[in-house]
N, CA, C and O atoms as a CHARMM CRD file, in Angstrom:
* protein
*
  376
    1    1 PRO  N     32.50800 192.73900  10.96800 PROA 1      0.00000
    2    1 PRO  CA    33.81900 192.69400  11.20200 PROA 1      0.00000
    3    1 PRO  C     33.89400 192.96100  12.86800 PROA 1      0.00000
    4    1 PRO  O     33.11000 193.73000  13.42500 PROA 1      0.00000
    5    2 ARG  N     35.03600 192.15700  13.64200 PROA 2      0.00000
    6    2 ARG  CA    35.29500 192.17900  15.25400 PROA 2      0.00000
    7    2 ARG  C     35.70900 193.82800  15.43900 PROA 2      0.00000
    8    2 ARG  O     35.45000 194.57400  16.38300 PROA 2      0.00000
    9    3 TYR  N     36.73100 194.21400  13.69800 PROA 3      0.00000
   10    3 TYR  CA    37.26600 195.85200  14.60700 PROA 3      0.00000
   11    3 TYR  C     37.20100 196.88100  14.35300 PROA 3      0.00000
   12    3 TYR  O     36.65200 196.89300  13.25100 PROA 3      0.00000
   13    4 PRO  N     37.49300 198.27000  14.77100 PROA 4      0.00000
   14    4 PRO  CA    36.39400 199.24300  14.28000 PROA 4      0.00000
   15    4 PRO  C     37.09900 199.46500  12.54900 PROA 4      0.00000
   16    4 PRO  O     37.85700 198.85700  11.79200 PROA 4      0.00000
   17    5 SER  N     36.26100 200.77100  12.56100 PROA 5      0.00000
   18    5 SER  CA    37.01000 200.77900  10.84600 PROA 5      0.00000
   19    5 SER  C     37.01600 202.38600  11.59400 PROA 5      0.00000
   20    5 SER  O     36.40200 202.78400  12.58400 PROA 5      0.00000
   21    6 VAL  N     38.10400 203.19700  10.55200 PROA 6      0.00000
   22    6 VAL  CA    38.42100 205.07800  10.75900 PROA 6      0.00000
   23    6 VAL  C     37.90400 205.26900   9.24400 PROA 6      0.00000
   24    6 VAL  O     37.94300 204.61600   8.20100 PROA 6      0.00000
   25    7 ALA  N     37.32100 206.70700   9.74500 PROA 7      0.00000
   26    7 ALA  CA    36.49200 206.67600   8.39700 PROA 7      0.00000
   27    7 ALA  C     37.69700 208.17200   8.34800 PROA 7      0.00000
   28    7 ALA  O     37.90100 208.87700   9.33600 PROA 7      0.00000
   29    8 ARG  N     38.34600 208.38400   7.01500 PROA 8      0.00000
   30    8 ARG  CA    38.65300 209.46100   6.09500 PROA 8      0.00000
   31    8 ARG  C     38.04000 210.35700   5.24000 PROA 8      0.00000
   32    8 ARG  O     37.29600 209.81500   4.42200 PROA 8      0.00000
   33    9 ASP  N     38.13100 211.74000   5.16400 PROA 9      0.00000
   34    9 ASP  CA    38.05800 212.33300   4.00700 PROA 9      0.00000
   35    9 ASP  C     39.37000 212.91200   2.94600 PROA 9      0.00000
   36    9 ASP  O     40.44300 213.50200   3.07900 PROA 9      0.00000
   37   10 LEU  N     38.52600 212.33000   1.82400 PROA 10     0.00000
   38   10 LEU  CA    39.90900 213.49100   1.47200 PROA 10     0.00000
   39   10 LEU  C     39.49100 214.26700   0.16200 PROA 10     0.00000
   40   10 LEU  O     38.96900 213.52700  -0.67200 PROA 10     0.00000
   41   11 ALA  N     39.60500 215.60300  -0.21000 PROA 11     0.00000
   42   11 ALA  CA    39.10000 216.26100  -0.69100 PROA 11     0.00000
   43   11 ALA  C     40.91400 216.15900  -2.17700 PROA 11     0.00000
   44   11 ALA  O     41.88000 215.40700  -2.04800 PROA 11     0.00000
   45   12 LEU  N     40.73700 216.95600  -3.07000 PROA 12     0.00000
   46   12 LEU  CA    41.86700 216.85300  -3.80100 PROA 12     0.00000
   47   12 LEU  C     41.32700 217.37800  -5.10900 PROA 12     0.00000
   48   12 LEU  O     40.30500 216.91000  -5.61000 PROA 12     0.00000
   49   13 VAL  N     42.34400 218.80500  -5.90700 PROA 13     0.00000
   50   13 VAL  CA    42.36200 219.43600  -7.29000 PROA 13     0.00000
   51   13 VAL  C     43.47300 218.69000  -7.58400 PROA 13     0.00000
   52   13 VAL  O     44.55400 218.40900  -7.06700 PROA 13     0.00000
   53   14 MET  N     42.38900 218.29000  -9.33300 PROA 14     0.00000
   54   14 MET  CA    43.29800 218.47500 -10.07400 PROA 14     0.00000
   55   14 MET  C     43.19000 218.56100 -11.54000 PROA 14     0.00000
   56   14 MET  O     42.20000 219.23800 -11.81500 PROA 14     0.00000
   57   15 ASP  N     43.80000 218.15500 -12.58400 PROA 15     0.00000
   58   15 ASP  CA    42.93900 218.88200 -13.80600 PROA 15     0.00000
   59   15 ASP  C     42.17900 218.17500 -14.34300 PROA 15     0.00000
   60   15 ASP  O     42.25700 216.95400 -14.20600 PROA 15     0.00000
   61   16 GLU  N     41.03800 218.89000 -15.25900 PROA 16     0.00000
   62   16 GLU  CA    39.51100 218.54900 -15.40700 PROA 16     0.00000
   63   16 GLU  C     40.33900 217.05200 -16.50300 PROA 16     0.00000
   64   16 GLU  O     39.60500 216.62000 -17.39200 PROA 16     0.00000
   65   17 SER  N     41.36400 216.57500 -16.40300 PROA 17     0.00000
   66   17 SER  CA    41.21500 215.76400 -17.72700 PROA 17     0.00000
   67   17 SER  C     41.72000 214.80200 -17.16100 PROA 17     0.00000
   68   17 SER  O     42.13800 214.07200 -18.05900 PROA 17     0.00000
   69   18 ILE  N     41.96200 214.30100 -16.06200 PROA 18     0.00000
   70   18 ILE  CA    42.38200 213.32000 -15.10300 PROA 18     0.00000
   71   18 ILE  C     41.09800 212.82800 -14.59800 PROA 18     0.00000
   72   18 ILE  O     40.36400 213.53200 -13.90400 PROA 18     0.00000
   73   19 THR  N     40.75300 211.33500 -15.02200 PROA 19     0.00000
   74   19 THR  CA    39.48700 210.52700 -14.50000 PROA 19     0.00000
   75   19 THR  C     39.77800 209.88600 -13.67300 PROA 19     0.00000
   76   19 THR  O     40.84500 209.28700 -13.53200 PROA 19     0.00000
   77   20 VAL  N     38.51100 209.91600 -12.72000 PROA 20     0.00000
   78   20 VAL  CA    38.51100 209.15700 -11.11700 PROA 20     0.00000
   79   20 VAL  C     39.14000 207.42200 -10.69800 PROA 20     0.00000
   80   20 VAL  O     39.66100 206.87000  -9.72900 PROA 20     0.00000
   81   21 GLY  N     38.63200 206.99400 -12.32300 PROA 21     0.00000
   82   21 GLY  CA    38.96100 205.53100 -11.88800 PROA 21     0.00000
   83   21 GLY  C     40.65700 204.77800 -11.83700 PROA 21     0.00000
   84   21 GLY  O     40.88500 203.76800 -11.17100 PROA 21     0.00000
   85   22 PRO  N     41.44100 205.30700 -12.45000 PROA 22     0.00000
   86   22 PRO  CA    43.16800 204.80400 -12.44600 PROA 22     0.00000
   87   22 PRO  C     43.14200 205.71200 -11.10300 PROA 22     0.00000
   88   22 PRO  O     43.59900 205.21700 -10.07300 PROA 22     0.00000
   89   23 LEU  N     42.63000 206.99700 -11.08800 PROA 23     0.00000
   90   23 LEU  CA    42.72400 207.86200  -9.31100 PROA 23     0.00000
   91   23 LEU  C     42.85700 206.86700  -7.88800 PROA 23     0.00000
   92   23 LEU  O     43.68200 206.65300  -7.00000 PROA 23     0.00000
   93   24 MET  N     41.25700 206.34200  -8.35900 PROA 24     0.00000
   94   24 MET  CA    41.36500 205.66000  -7.27600 PROA 24     0.00000
   95   24 MET  C     41.92800 204.30400  -6.67000 PROA 24     0.00000
   96   24 MET  O     42.26500 203.99500  -5.52700 PROA 24     0.00000
   97   25 GLN  N     41.89100 203.40600  -8.23600 PROA 25     0.00000
   98   25 GLN  CA    43.33600 202.54600  -8.34400 PROA 25     0.00000
   99   25 GLN  C     44.37200 202.91500  -7.43700 PROA 25     0.00000
  100   25 GLN  O     44.68100 202.41000  -6.35700 PROA 25     0.00000
  101   26 ALA  N     44.89600 203.96100  -8.11000 PROA 26     0.00000
  102   26 ALA  CA    46.66700 204.05000  -6.77100 PROA 26     0.00000
  103   26 ALA  C     45.92600 204.30800  -5.95500 PROA 26     0.00000
  104   26 ALA  O     45.72100 203.26800  -5.33000 PROA 26     0.00000
  105   27 MET  N     45.14000 205.41900  -5.38900 PROA 27     0.00000
  106   27 MET  CA    44.75900 205.08600  -4.17400 PROA 27     0.00000
  107   27 MET  C     44.80300 203.67700  -3.54600 PROA 27     0.00000
  108   27 MET  O     45.80000 203.27700  -2.94400 PROA 27     0.00000
  109   28 ARG  N     43.83600 203.03800  -3.68700 PROA 28     0.00000
  110   28 ARG  CA    44.27300 201.48000  -3.48200 PROA 28     0.00000
  111   28 ARG  C     45.18200 200.88900  -2.97000 PROA 28     0.00000
  112   28 ARG  O     45.26400 200.28100  -1.90200 PROA 28     0.00000
  113   29 ARG  N     46.36600 201.20900  -4.31200 PROA 29     0.00000
  114   29 ARG  CA    47.45300 200.59900  -3.66200 PROA 29     0.00000
  115   29 ARG  C     48.14200 201.12600  -3.10100 PROA 29     0.00000
  116   29 ARG  O     49.08800 200.69900  -2.43800 PROA 29     0.00000
  117   30 ALA  N     47.69200 202.44900  -3.31300 PROA 30     0.00000
  118   30 ALA  CA    49.22900 203.46100  -2.13800 PROA 30     0.00000
  119   30 ALA  C     48.73800 202.76700  -0.75300 PROA 30     0.00000
  120   30 ALA  O     49.62900 202.44200   0.03100 PROA 30     0.00000
  121   31 GLY  N     46.78400 202.40400  -0.23200 PROA 31     0.00000
  122   31 GLY  CA    46.84100 201.82500   1.11400 PROA 31     0.00000
  123   31 GLY  C     46.30500 200.77200   1.70000 PROA 31     0.00000
  124   31 GLY  O     45.51300 200.51700   2.60700 PROA 31     0.00000
  125   32 GLY  N     47.12400 200.10200   0.73200 PROA 32     0.00000
  126   32 GLY  CA    47.87000 199.07000   0.85300 PROA 32     0.00000
  127   32 GLY  C     46.40600 198.06600   1.93600 PROA 32     0.00000
  128   32 GLY  O     45.25800 198.47700   1.77100 PROA 32     0.00000
  129   33 ASN  N     46.55900 197.22800   2.62300 PROA 33     0.00000
  130   33 ASN  CA    45.70000 196.27400   3.14300 PROA 33     0.00000
  131   33 ASN  C     44.79100 196.93100   4.30300 PROA 33     0.00000
  132   33 ASN  O     43.89200 196.32300   4.88400 PROA 33     0.00000
  133   34 LEU  N     45.19900 198.38600   4.57100 PROA 34     0.00000
  134   34 LEU  CA    44.53700 198.42700   5.69200 PROA 34     0.00000
  135   34 LEU  C     43.31300 199.24300   4.86000 PROA 34     0.00000
  136   34 LEU  O     42.22600 199.46300   5.39300 PROA 34     0.00000
  137   35 LEU  N     43.64700 199.67500   3.44000 PROA 35     0.00000
  138   35 LEU  CA    42.38000 200.51400   2.85200 PROA 35     0.00000
  139   35 LEU  C     41.45500 199.21000   3.01400 PROA 35     0.00000
  140   35 LEU  O     41.75500 198.02700   2.85500 PROA 35     0.00000
  141   36 GLU  N     40.38500 199.72700   3.33400 PROA 36     0.00000
  142   36 GLU  CA    38.63700 198.53300   3.26400 PROA 36     0.00000
  143   36 GLU  C     38.06600 199.08400   1.62900 PROA 36     0.00000
  144   36 GLU  O     37.82400 198.35500   0.66700 PROA 36     0.00000
  145   37 SER  N     37.98100 200.24600   1.68500 PROA 37     0.00000
  146   37 SER  CA    37.20100 200.56500   0.64200 PROA 37     0.00000
  147   37 SER  C     37.21700 202.31100   0.59100 PROA 37     0.00000
  148   37 SER  O     37.53700 202.99000   1.56800 PROA 37     0.00000
  149   38 ILE  N     36.89200 202.76500  -0.46800 PROA 38     0.00000
  150   38 ILE  CA    37.27200 204.30500  -1.33700 PROA 38     0.00000
  151   38 ILE  C     35.78700 204.53000  -1.78600 PROA 38     0.00000
  152   38 ILE  O     35.30800 203.67100  -2.52700 PROA 38     0.00000
  153   39 GLU  N     35.33800 205.14400  -1.57200 PROA 39     0.00000
  154   39 GLU  CA    33.72800 205.86700  -2.54100 PROA 39     0.00000
  155   39 GLU  C     33.94200 207.83000  -2.58000 PROA 39     0.00000
  156   39 GLU  O     34.20000 208.61400  -1.66800 PROA 39     0.00000
  157   40 LEU  N     33.74600 208.00400  -3.73900 PROA 40     0.00000
  158   40 LEU  CA    33.64300 209.02500  -4.56800 PROA 40     0.00000
  159   40 LEU  C     32.16600 209.77000  -4.00300 PROA 40     0.00000
  160   40 LEU  O     31.11300 209.14700  -4.14200 PROA 40     0.00000
  161   41 PHE  N     32.17600 211.25300  -3.30900 PROA 41     0.00000
  162   41 PHE  CA    31.15900 211.38500  -2.87000 PROA 41     0.00000
  163   41 PHE  C     30.78100 212.78000  -3.63900 PROA 41     0.00000
  164   41 PHE  O     29.59900 212.93300  -3.94600 PROA 41     0.00000
  165   42 ASP  N     31.52300 213.58700  -3.89500 PROA 42     0.00000
  166   42 ASP  CA    31.71800 215.11300  -4.56000 PROA 42     0.00000
  167   42 ASP  C     32.46200 215.19900  -5.60900 PROA 42     0.00000
  168   42 ASP  O     33.14000 214.20200  -5.85800 PROA 42     0.00000
  169   43 VAL  N     32.57200 216.38900  -6.53700 PROA 43     0.00000
  170   43 VAL  CA    33.28000 216.44800  -7.81800 PROA 43     0.00000
  171   43 VAL  C     32.73200 217.72600  -7.94200 PROA 43     0.00000
  172   43 VAL  O     31.60300 217.67500  -8.42800 PROA 43     0.00000
  173   44 TYR  N     33.25100 219.24500  -7.59000 PROA 44     0.00000
  174   44 TYR  CA    32.99900 220.20200  -7.55700 PROA 44     0.00000
  175   44 TYR  C     33.96800 220.82400  -8.93100 PROA 44     0.00000
  176   44 TYR  O     35.05500 220.33700  -9.24400 PROA 44     0.00000
  177   45 ARG  N     33.29600 222.01400  -9.66000 PROA 45     0.00000
  178   45 ARG  CA    33.97700 222.29100 -10.58400 PROA 45     0.00000
  179   45 ARG  C     33.23500 223.83100 -10.80300 PROA 45     0.00000
  180   45 ARG  O     32.30800 224.05600 -11.58100 PROA 45     0.00000
  181   46 GLY  N     34.01800 224.98700  -9.74800 PROA 46     0.00000
  182   46 GLY  CA    33.70900 226.62400  -9.71200 PROA 46     0.00000
  183   46 GLY  C     34.56500 227.18300  -9.89400 PROA 46     0.00000
  184   46 GLY  O     35.75100 226.94500 -10.12200 PROA 46     0.00000
  185   47 THR  N     33.56000 228.56000  -9.72800 PROA 47     0.00000
  186   47 THR  CA    34.44200 229.54300  -9.39100 PROA 47     0.00000
  187   47 THR  C     35.74100 230.06100  -8.44100 PROA 47     0.00000
  188   47 THR  O     36.49400 231.03400  -8.41700 PROA 47     0.00000
  189   48 GLN  N     35.50300 228.58400  -7.52900 PROA 48     0.00000
  190   48 GLN  CA    36.77100 229.14800  -6.45500 PROA 48     0.00000
  191   48 GLN  C     37.86500 227.92600  -6.81000 PROA 48     0.00000
  192   48 GLN  O     38.51200 227.22400  -6.03400 PROA 48     0.00000
  193   49 LEU  N     37.83000 227.93800  -8.17400 PROA 49     0.00000
  194   49 LEU  CA    38.66200 226.43200  -8.41200 PROA 49     0.00000
  195   49 LEU  C     39.54900 227.72000  -9.97700 PROA 49     0.00000
  196   49 LEU  O     38.92600 228.68200 -10.42500 PROA 49     0.00000
  197   50 GLU  N     40.56400 227.44800 -10.31900 PROA 50     0.00000
  198   50 GLU  CA    41.32200 228.02900 -11.47700 PROA 50     0.00000
  199   50 GLU  C     40.47300 226.62600 -12.52100 PROA 50     0.00000
  200   50 GLU  O     40.26200 225.42400 -12.36200 PROA 50     0.00000
  201   51 GLU  N     40.09700 228.02800 -13.97300 PROA 51     0.00000
  202   51 GLU  CA    39.65300 227.27900 -15.00000 PROA 51     0.00000
  203   51 GLU  C     40.69200 226.08000 -15.18200 PROA 51     0.00000
  204   51 GLU  O     41.89900 226.18400 -14.96100 PROA 51     0.00000
  205   52 GLY  N     39.84100 224.57600 -15.75300 PROA 52     0.00000
  206   52 GLY  CA    40.74500 223.17200 -16.48800 PROA 52     0.00000
  207   52 GLY  C     40.91700 222.49300 -15.27600 PROA 52     0.00000
  208   52 GLY  O     41.38100 221.35300 -15.27600 PROA 52     0.00000
  209   53 LYS  N     40.44100 223.34100 -13.74500 PROA 53     0.00000
  210   53 LYS  CA    40.43400 221.88600 -12.73500 PROA 53     0.00000
  211   53 LYS  C     39.04800 221.81800 -12.26900 PROA 53     0.00000
  212   53 LYS  O     37.96800 222.32300 -12.57400 PROA 53     0.00000
  213   54 LYS  N     39.63400 220.77300 -11.17600 PROA 54     0.00000
  214   54 LYS  CA    38.18300 219.92500 -10.67900 PROA 54     0.00000
  215   54 LYS  C     38.75600 219.68500  -9.05900 PROA 54     0.00000
  216   54 LYS  O     39.92600 219.54000  -8.70500 PROA 54     0.00000
  217   55 SER  N     37.46300 219.69500  -8.17900 PROA 55     0.00000
  218   55 SER  CA    37.94200 219.12200  -6.66500 PROA 55     0.00000
  219   55 SER  C     36.98200 218.32200  -6.86700 PROA 55     0.00000
  220   55 SER  O     35.86300 218.57300  -7.31600 PROA 55     0.00000
  221   56 VAL  N     37.65900 216.82000  -6.35200 PROA 56     0.00000
  222   56 VAL  CA    36.93300 215.10500  -6.27600 PROA 56     0.00000
  223   56 VAL  C     37.59300 214.90200  -4.42500 PROA 56     0.00000
  224   56 VAL  O     38.74400 214.98500  -3.99800 PROA 56     0.00000
  225   57 ALA  N     36.30500 214.62500  -3.71700 PROA 57     0.00000
  226   57 ALA  CA    35.75600 214.19700  -2.59200 PROA 57     0.00000
  227   57 ALA  C     36.49100 212.86200  -2.85500 PROA 57     0.00000
  228   57 ALA  O     36.82800 212.64000  -4.01800 PROA 57     0.00000
  229   58 PHE  N     36.74100 212.06100  -2.01600 PROA 58     0.00000
  230   58 PHE  CA    36.06300 210.49300  -1.38400 PROA 58     0.00000
  231   58 PHE  C     36.09300 210.63500   0.15500 PROA 58     0.00000
  232   58 PHE  O     36.48800 211.50600   0.92900 PROA 58     0.00000
  233   59 SER  N     35.41200 209.21200   0.30200 PROA 59     0.00000
  234   59 SER  CA    35.18800 208.80500   1.64800 PROA 59     0.00000
  235   59 SER  C     36.84400 207.40400   2.08700 PROA 59     0.00000
  236   59 SER  O     36.70300 206.64800   1.12500 PROA 59     0.00000
  237   60 LEU  N     37.50400 207.09200   2.52400 PROA 60     0.00000
  238   60 LEU  CA    38.17200 206.39700   2.36600 PROA 60     0.00000
  239   60 LEU  C     38.58200 205.76200   3.97700 PROA 60     0.00000
  240   60 LEU  O     39.35400 206.23300   4.81200 PROA 60     0.00000
  241   61 LEU  N     37.45200 204.09500   4.04100 PROA 61     0.00000
  242   61 LEU  CA    37.61400 203.36000   5.52200 PROA 61     0.00000
  243   61 LEU  C     38.70100 202.47400   5.17600 PROA 61     0.00000
  244   61 LEU  O     39.06500 201.96300   4.11700 PROA 61     0.00000
  245   62 PHE  N     39.19300 202.42900   6.58900 PROA 62     0.00000
  246   62 PHE  CA    40.59600 201.59300   7.02400 PROA 62     0.00000
  247   62 PHE  C     39.80400 200.84500   8.26200 PROA 62     0.00000
  248   62 PHE  O     38.81300 201.09400   8.94800 PROA 62     0.00000
  249   63 ARG  N     40.76300 199.81300   8.17100 PROA 63     0.00000
  250   63 ARG  CA    40.23900 198.64400   8.81900 PROA 63     0.00000
  251   63 ARG  C     41.27900 197.81000   9.33100 PROA 63     0.00000
  252   63 ARG  O     40.84100 198.86100   9.79800 PROA 63     0.00000
  253   64 ALA  N     42.16300 197.07400   9.73900 PROA 64     0.00000
  254   64 ALA  CA    42.70000 196.00500  10.14000 PROA 64     0.00000
  255   64 ALA  C     41.90300 194.48900  10.60100 PROA 64     0.00000
  256   64 ALA  O     41.28500 194.23000  11.63400 PROA 64     0.00000
  257   65 GLY  N     42.17300 193.68400   9.47200 PROA 65     0.00000
  258   65 GLY  CA    41.53700 192.06700  10.16100 PROA 65     0.00000
  259   65 GLY  C     41.52200 191.95800  11.54200 PROA 65     0.00000
  260   65 GLY  O     40.46600 191.89200  12.17100 PROA 65     0.00000
  261   66 ASP  N     42.86300 191.93000  12.17600 PROA 66     0.00000
  262   66 ASP  CA    43.67900 191.31500  13.55400 PROA 66     0.00000
  263   66 ASP  C     43.50600 192.52500  15.02000 PROA 66     0.00000
  264   66 ASP  O     43.31500 192.08600  16.15400 PROA 66     0.00000
  265   67 ARG  N     43.61000 194.00200  14.73800 PROA 67     0.00000
  266   67 ARG  CA    43.64900 194.46000  15.48600 PROA 67     0.00000
  267   67 ARG  C     42.63500 195.90400  14.48500 PROA 67     0.00000
  268   67 ARG  O     42.11400 196.01500  13.37500 PROA 67     0.00000
  269   68 THR  N     42.88000 197.02800  16.11100 PROA 68     0.00000
  270   68 THR  CA    42.71400 198.12900  16.02500 PROA 68     0.00000
  271   68 THR  C     43.54600 199.36900  15.94000 PROA 68     0.00000
  272   68 THR  O     44.38000 199.93600  16.64700 PROA 68     0.00000
  273   69 LEU  N     42.95900 199.55700  14.75800 PROA 69     0.00000
  274   69 LEU  CA    43.92900 200.41700  14.43300 PROA 69     0.00000
  275   69 LEU  C     44.62100 201.46700  14.81900 PROA 69     0.00000
  276   69 LEU  O     43.90800 201.86900  15.73800 PROA 69     0.00000
  277   70 THR  N     45.69100 202.34000  14.74800 PROA 70     0.00000
  278   70 THR  CA    46.23400 203.42600  15.23400 PROA 70     0.00000
  279   70 THR  C     45.67800 204.69700  14.73800 PROA 70     0.00000
  280   70 THR  O     44.92500 204.84700  13.77600 PROA 70     0.00000
  281   71 GLU  N     46.37200 205.99300  15.89100 PROA 71     0.00000
  282   71 GLU  CA    46.05900 206.95800  14.88500 PROA 71     0.00000
  283   71 GLU  C     47.56300 207.09000  13.65400 PROA 71     0.00000
  284   71 GLU  O     47.48900 207.58700  12.53000 PROA 71     0.00000
  285   72 PRO  N     48.63300 206.58300  14.19700 PROA 72     0.00000
  286   72 PRO  CA    49.65500 206.89400  13.10600 PROA 72     0.00000
  287   72 PRO  C     50.09700 205.77500  12.19000 PROA 72     0.00000
  288   72 PRO  O     51.00100 205.81100  11.35500 PROA 72     0.00000
  289   73 GLU  N     49.18600 204.64100  12.54000 PROA 73     0.00000
  290   73 GLU  CA    49.33400 204.08700  11.06200 PROA 73     0.00000
  291   73 GLU  C     47.69200 204.25200   9.91800 PROA 73     0.00000
  292   73 GLU  O     47.43000 203.80000   8.80400 PROA 73     0.00000
  293   74 VAL  N     47.11600 204.88400  10.63600 PROA 74     0.00000
  294   74 VAL  CA    45.93000 205.22800   9.43900 PROA 74     0.00000
  295   74 VAL  C     47.20100 206.92300   9.08500 PROA 74     0.00000
  296   74 VAL  O     47.67400 207.07800   7.95900 PROA 74     0.00000
  297   75 ALA  N     47.40500 207.58400   9.84000 PROA 75     0.00000
  298   75 ALA  CA    47.86100 209.19600   9.47100 PROA 75     0.00000
  299   75 ALA  C     48.75900 208.11800   8.12800 PROA 75     0.00000
  300   75 ALA  O     48.18200 207.90800   7.06100 PROA 75     0.00000
  301   76 LYS  N     50.00500 207.60800   8.36900 PROA 76     0.00000
  302   76 LYS  CA    50.48700 206.96000   7.61900 PROA 76     0.00000
  303   76 LYS  C     49.77600 206.35500   6.06100 PROA 76     0.00000
  304   76 LYS  O     50.38800 206.56500   5.01400 PROA 76     0.00000
  305   77 ALA  N     48.80200 205.80400   6.06000 PROA 77     0.00000
  306   77 ALA  CA    48.47800 204.96000   5.32300 PROA 77     0.00000
  307   77 ALA  C     47.72200 206.21200   4.63200 PROA 77     0.00000
  308   77 ALA  O     47.68100 206.18800   3.40200 PROA 77     0.00000
  309   78 MET  N     47.12700 207.29000   5.29200 PROA 78     0.00000
  310   78 MET  CA    46.74200 208.55700   4.49100 PROA 78     0.00000
  311   78 MET  C     48.32400 209.21100   3.70000 PROA 78     0.00000
  312   78 MET  O     48.56100 209.55600   2.54200 PROA 78     0.00000
  313   79 GLU  N     49.01600 209.17400   4.70800 PROA 79     0.00000
  314   79 GLU  CA    50.44200 210.31700   3.45900 PROA 79     0.00000
  315   79 GLU  C     50.57500 209.07900   1.95000 PROA 79     0.00000
  316   79 GLU  O     50.62300 209.30400   0.74100 PROA 79     0.00000
  317   80 LYS  N     50.60000 207.76500   2.75300 PROA 80     0.00000
  318   80 LYS  CA    51.27700 207.28500   1.34100 PROA 80     0.00000
  319   80 LYS  C     49.89000 207.28300   0.10300 PROA 80     0.00000
  320   80 LYS  O     50.07000 206.89700  -1.05200 PROA 80     0.00000
  321   81 VAL  N     48.92100 207.64500   0.47500 PROA 81     0.00000
  322   81 VAL  CA    47.76000 207.59100  -0.33000 PROA 81     0.00000
  323   81 VAL  C     47.28600 209.26200  -1.14400 PROA 81     0.00000
  324   81 VAL  O     46.48500 209.46500  -2.05600 PROA 81     0.00000
  325   82 GLN  N     48.02600 210.09900  -0.48100 PROA 82     0.00000
  326   82 GLN  CA    48.00700 211.60200  -0.60900 PROA 82     0.00000
  327   82 GLN  C     49.09900 211.52500  -1.49600 PROA 82     0.00000
  328   82 GLN  O     48.89500 211.54500  -2.71000 PROA 82     0.00000
  329   83 ARG  N     50.23300 211.44100  -1.02700 PROA 83     0.00000
  330   83 ARG  CA    51.66100 211.28300  -2.19000 PROA 83     0.00000
  331   83 ARG  C     51.97200 210.48800  -3.16900 PROA 83     0.00000
  332   83 ARG  O     52.90000 210.69000  -3.95200 PROA 83     0.00000
  333   84 SER  N     51.12800 209.42400  -3.18600 PROA 84     0.00000
  334   84 SER  CA    50.58800 208.50600  -4.85200 PROA 84     0.00000
  335   84 SER  C     49.42700 209.51200  -5.56700 PROA 84     0.00000
  336   84 SER  O     49.56400 209.68300  -6.77800 PROA 84     0.00000
  337   85 CYS  N     48.66100 209.97000  -5.11500 PROA 85     0.00000
  338   85 CYS  CA    48.10200 211.28000  -5.92300 PROA 85     0.00000
  339   85 CYS  C     48.30800 212.10100  -6.68700 PROA 85     0.00000
  340   85 CYS  O     47.79700 212.38200  -7.77100 PROA 85     0.00000
  341   86 SER  N     49.48000 212.72000  -5.82400 PROA 86     0.00000
  342   86 SER  CA    50.48800 214.06600  -6.12300 PROA 86     0.00000
  343   86 SER  C     51.50500 213.22900  -7.11800 PROA 86     0.00000
  344   86 SER  O     51.68300 213.58800  -8.28100 PROA 86     0.00000
  345   87 GLN  N     51.88800 212.55000  -6.77800 PROA 87     0.00000
  346   87 GLN  CA    52.91900 211.98900  -8.08200 PROA 87     0.00000
  347   87 GLN  C     52.67900 211.54200  -9.16300 PROA 87     0.00000
  348   87 GLN  O     53.36000 211.52900 -10.18800 PROA 87     0.00000
  349   88 GLN  N     51.42100 211.05900  -8.88600 PROA 88     0.00000
  350   88 GLN  CA    51.06600 210.75100 -10.37200 PROA 88     0.00000
  351   88 GLN  C     49.94300 211.07000 -11.39300 PROA 88     0.00000
  352   88 GLN  O     49.82000 210.84100 -12.59600 PROA 88     0.00000
  353   89 PHE  N     48.85200 211.93500 -10.08200 PROA 89     0.00000
  354   89 PHE  CA    48.40800 212.76700 -11.10700 PROA 89     0.00000
  355   89 PHE  C     48.95300 214.39400 -11.02600 PROA 89     0.00000
  356   89 PHE  O     48.80000 215.04900 -12.05700 PROA 89     0.00000
  357   90 GLY  N     49.33100 214.80300 -10.31600 PROA 90     0.00000
  358   90 GLY  CA    49.24300 216.27500  -9.93800 PROA 90     0.00000
  359   90 GLY  C     48.52600 216.84200  -8.95800 PROA 90     0.00000
  360   90 GLY  O     48.40200 218.06600  -8.99800 PROA 90     0.00000
  361   91 ALA  N     47.82800 216.00000  -7.74300 PROA 91     0.00000
  362   91 ALA  CA    46.82500 216.32500  -7.27800 PROA 91     0.00000
  363   91 ALA  C     47.16600 216.87600  -6.38200 PROA 91     0.00000
  364   91 ALA  O     48.16600 216.47900  -5.78500 PROA 91     0.00000
  365   92 ILE  N     46.42300 218.06300  -5.92900 PROA 92     0.00000
  366   92 ILE  CA    46.57600 218.21800  -4.70200 PROA 92     0.00000
  367   92 ILE  C     46.16200 218.30900  -3.42300 PROA 92     0.00000
  368   92 ILE  O     45.65500 217.18900  -3.37000 PROA 92     0.00000
  369   93 ILE  N     45.91400 218.91700  -1.98100 PROA 93     0.00000
  370   93 ILE  CA    45.17800 218.66200  -1.01200 PROA 93     0.00000
  371   93 ILE  C     44.08300 219.40300  -1.39800 PROA 93     0.00000
  372   93 ILE  O     44.45800 219.70900  -2.53000 PROA 93     0.00000
  373   94 ARG  N     42.73800 220.03400  -1.24000 PROA 94     0.00000
  374   94 ARG  CA    42.10800 221.14900  -1.02200 PROA 94     0.00000
  375   94 ARG  C     41.74300 221.06700   0.40300 PROA 94     0.00000
  376   94 ARG  O     41.12200 221.98800   0.93400 PROA 94     0.00000
């Protein structure tokens, strides 16, 4: 690619019953054209979380095909992704 990517990690706490596939689809929609890829890299269940909860961590890669992204552009895209996860799945940032 001609322009650099910007990587961000996002860890979310959610109900154990939520499956990751629909969550990732919602993240892709919310991230729009700038979200190049999403990769699940950790699922945590343990004593630091409430019973019935899990923490799921993702690596998100943003890139524009016609320019270098600015920090405000990436921040806005991340905000949309986080808001979508919160509204649709009740997920909160860990």
